[in-house]
C-alpha positions, 0 to 999 in steps of 0.5 A: 358352328351352325354351317358344320351343323348344316352340313352334317344333317344334310349328310345325314339325311341323304344317307338315312334316305338312301339306306331306307331306300326313300330317295333316289341319288337324283333327289339326294343331289337335289337337295330338297330332302335335305331342308327339314334335316338341315333345320333340325340339326342346327336347332338340336346340335347348337340352338337348344342345345350347346355344341357337346358330344352329347349333343351332336348325336342327338343333332344326328338323330333328329336329322335322320328322323325328318326323312321318315316323317317326310314320307309318313306326312306327304301324302295326307298333306297333299290329299287336302292340298297343304305343302309339307314345308318345315312340318317334319324339322318342328316334330322331329325337333319337339320329339327328340327335346321330349326324349332327351329331357325323360331320358338324358336329363345330363344334357342341359337345354339352353335357357330360352330367354337366352339363346344365342348362337352355337359358338356363345352356348359353347362358350357358356358350357366351357366356362361351367365345366371349368369352374365345376371341374376345379369346385369338384376337384377341390371338393375331392381333396377336402373330403379325402385326408392326405391328399393336400390341397391339390395344384392351386390356380397360380402354377398354371398362371403366368409369373407376371401375373402372379407378382402382381397380385403379391405385390398387392398382398405385400402392400395389404401386410401393413406390419410385414408379417408375412400374413394378412390379420383380420384389421388389415383386411377389414382396411383393404375392404372398408370401401366395399363394406361401407354399406354393412354393419360392423358385425356383418363385416367380421362375419363375412371376413371370418368365413373368407378368412376360414375358407381362404386359409387352405393348409388350415394353419390359422394364418392367411399367407401369400401363397393363399392370398393369391390363390384367392385372388385367382379363384375370384378373377376366374370366376367374376370373368365367366360369372354371367356365362355360368349363371346362364348355364346353370338356370335351366337346371333349376327345374323347379324354377324355385331360385335354388339348388337342391342335392339332385339339380347340383348331381345333374349339374356336374354330370352335365359337364362330366364331373364325377358325381358327388359321395354322400359325405361330400353331400353333407359338407355342401348342403348340411346334415338336413339337405338344405337347398342352396340359393344361387348366390350361395353356391357361386360362394361355394364355388369361390371358396371352398 
């Protein structure tokens, strides 16, 4: 991806210089005037932002900006005996980052401590987009009477995988009643909940059962159990990438996600904004911010 972004930056620099009458064909062919543009395109299109439909135009704009900056800076630097070097790249990248932060808040930057390759940044974006799209879809159905729960994850999975979780359900269903009770779930989770008090375990299981009961009939049947396990599996597979993508959204670094930050997060992956009733459903009447742990639970259990 960096190679493709660099090629795009070089092409942008060549066309910009020719259109503005700043470069000749000989200068374009030499490649000297594309150096800063290549760096700017890679930085903006794949390093400081994940490669997406939003970031690539920013990368092109940053690459184009390096050309007039080169012409503006070249003469004064030459007079004082300093080389131009990569200064146009640095200034163009800074200017574009400031502009994006003010004008395009939905374009979420990569956390500086977690910068890797454009490919990994793209994977994080795709994980966040998939999980947030699932969450937004379920939230819409939950807030719209008569729409039903929407398509299940099981309908998109291989039959062998679904059969595996159905077999687990049958093993946990000790009385063969076709549904799981609190007692059966508590026994299944005995090892994981050993450090918690009985009251904490009961509260946790009550919450899980309440959210897993997708058709609200007061019972946890096999289909609901499989749906829950598949959600947990999908979330656990992308958990680290999801949290790495989410961190820069916490603009005030308070470790919580408030209403405005969640709206920005949804916009960043192209999801519909929340409606007022949906915000109340998530944050409550008092609009209490969520911790990151609570938000991850919400992605799983809503």
